[in-house]
Residue, then its C-alpha position, 0 to 999 in steps of 0.5 A: m609087408r611091402h617094404w619087406l618085399g621090396r627089400a627082398s626084391l632088391v636082394l634077388s636082384v643084386v644077387a642075380s646080378w653078380l652070380g651072372a658077373y661070376l659065371c661071365w668072368t669065369f667063362a671068359g677068363g677060361l676061353a681066354l686061358h685056353y685060346g692063349l689070350l691070357g697067361t694066367y686068370h685066377g677066377a677063385l679070387f673074383a668070388p670075395v670081389a663079388v660078395v664085397g661088391g655085392l654088398c656094396h651094391y646093395r647098400v648104395q642101391a638101397r640108399a642111392g637108387r638104381e643109377g647108384g647101384l649100377a654105378v657100383f657094379v660096373g665100376v667093380q667090373l672095370a676094377w676087375l678088368a684092371v687086375v686081370l690085365l695087370q696080372n697078365g702084363a698088359f700095363g708092362i708093370l708086372r713083366 
């Protein structure tokens, strides 16, 4: 019973983290579009990224502990930031 509760707690923690990230990215992307800081933001593309990232986050955290899971979470967030900046020509590649 105790093992099951630990896994359930981990699942809820990971789901809450990714839901929060989705909400923050959607809100920040919408504001950045509204105020002209971004030319384009496709928030719907973050949903599958969050699902895959959440699965990886869970697996790593279950095996390597909290620090490993946090590294996956932060790494995916930074990768998404790079994608958003790339879509908006911040690196001078797509424009």
